[in-house]
N, C-alpha and C positions, 0 to 999 in steps of 0.2 A: 504493501499501499504506498505512494505517495502521501511526502509530509502537510502537502494541503488537505489530502484524504482526515486523516492522522487529526490537523487540524480541524479540517471540517464538521470531526465526529466529537470531536469533544467540545468545541462552539455550538454543536448537536447537542449533546448534553448538557451539557450546562445550560440553554437556554430552558432544556424539561424540568430541570431540578426548577430551576426557578420557576416555570411555569407552574405546577406539581408543587411548589412549596405558598404561592399565593393560588393556588387553585383548596390547597388545605382552610390557607386562613378561610375563601369566603365558603366552604364550606362547612363548616367554625360558624359564620356567621346569619349563614339560613340556616344550621341548627341549633345558635342562640335566637333566631326568632320565631320558628317554632314552640323550644320551652318556654319563652315570656311572651306569647302569645297563649299558651294555654294554662300559665299560672298566674294570668289575668282572669284569664278566664277559668278561673278555679278558686280567687280573690275575690273575683265579685262576683259569685253563687252564692259561695261556704261566707264569706268576713261579709257578703254583702259593697266592699272596696277594696274596686284592683290596684297596680300597682302606680303611680304616679306616673314613672315615665318610658312605659312597655311603647305608648306609638312613637314618642320622638324614639327613640335608639333602637326599635325594632326602624324606623326609616333608614339612621344611619346606616345598623349591619347590613340592608337592602343595602342603600347605594357602595356600601362596602365588596359586596361580593358582588355585584355585575363587575366594578371594575377588575379587583380581582382573577373572576371568572375569567377576565377578553382573553388578558396572556395563552391558555391552554387552547383556549377556543383557537383565534388565532393562527396560533402556531400544529394547532393536530388539521387542520386548514375546512374544521365545520362546521364557519357559519355563513349564513344565510346568501345566499350569490342570487341573482336575478341573471340567468344565465340562456334568458331567448335568444336570442341574437348573435351571443359570440360564439353561442355553440354550434352556431352554422358559417362559422370564420376558418381558413384552412390552420391549422398546427400553429404556427411560425404568430397568426393573426390574436388567434389565444393567450401562447404564451405571453404577446408583449401588452394585448389588452391584462391580464393579469398582474405583471408586472406592476405596469402603468397606475391596477389597482391599490396594490401594493405598497405602492411610493407617495397613492394618494393620504394612504392611511399612516403612513410613515409621519409626510408631512402635516397631519393634521396629530398627529401622539405629539410632532413635536410640541405645535404651536399651546398644543393642550397641556404641556408636562410646561411651559416658560411663564404660563398665566396664571395656571394652577400653583408653583410653583410661588412665586409672591402672596399668593392667598396664602399658601397653609405659613407663609413665611410671617405675613403680618400674624396674620393667630397666632401663631403659637409666641414670637416675641409680645402681645396684649395678652393670653391666657383669654385669648375668649370660650365662652360654653354655651352651652346650647340656649336655648332662653326660656322655656320653660321647667327643663329639669338640671342643668346648670353640669350637663356634661363636656368633656373637654374635647373641644372640636379637632384639634392638631394631628390627635394617632388617626384620625381619619381620612381626615387632609394628606395629610405624609402618606398613609397604606395605601388610597384610592391616585398618586401622584405619580409612588413607585408606579405599582400596577401597572397604568397608562405609558411609561414610559419602560417597563418590560414587555408590551403590549407591540409598540415600536417597534421593540427591541427582535422582536418575532416575526413581525410582519418584514421587516426590513431581508429580514433571514431566511424566510418564502420565498423573498424573490429573489435571491441568491440562488439559494437551492428548494423549489418545492417542494410536494410529496402530491400523492396521489390518494385521498382521502380516501375509506373505504366503501364502498354505493351500497355493498349488503348489507352491511352492520343494522342496528335499532336507528343511527341518526338519518343514517337514509335509506330507512324502510317505508 
């Protein structure tokens, strides 16, 4: 195997580890939402009073889940695609359109991260809290921003080294 092939395999492995770790955070966030809602229901019907922070924390966790699951989705190429026109193109046209799409994703992620980082720094510097529950916002902003940077890296990598998703898997069934 060539040195470029080994380097490519190392990059692939590092991106998969990073995306997997972020997906673990996303899965934990979704599990946290489930547990919070379950606890709120129990509190409401048994004690007559739910936790005051359930809705706000659930919203923050849902947002976190969306951002942290995005790198896995991009890396696995299991995101939604509209292929009405692209599938009618020859292979080279399909490849160029795919690379253009990945570069647009990278540009979006770069702008998003640049703007979100400034908001994160401002939030962290002032120690801003959520409005009702007084939850610290900086950790959620930081994780979301880093996850979006990881999604951009995954998209850029897929532009260089695409994979073909398995169309017989549960996602494509």
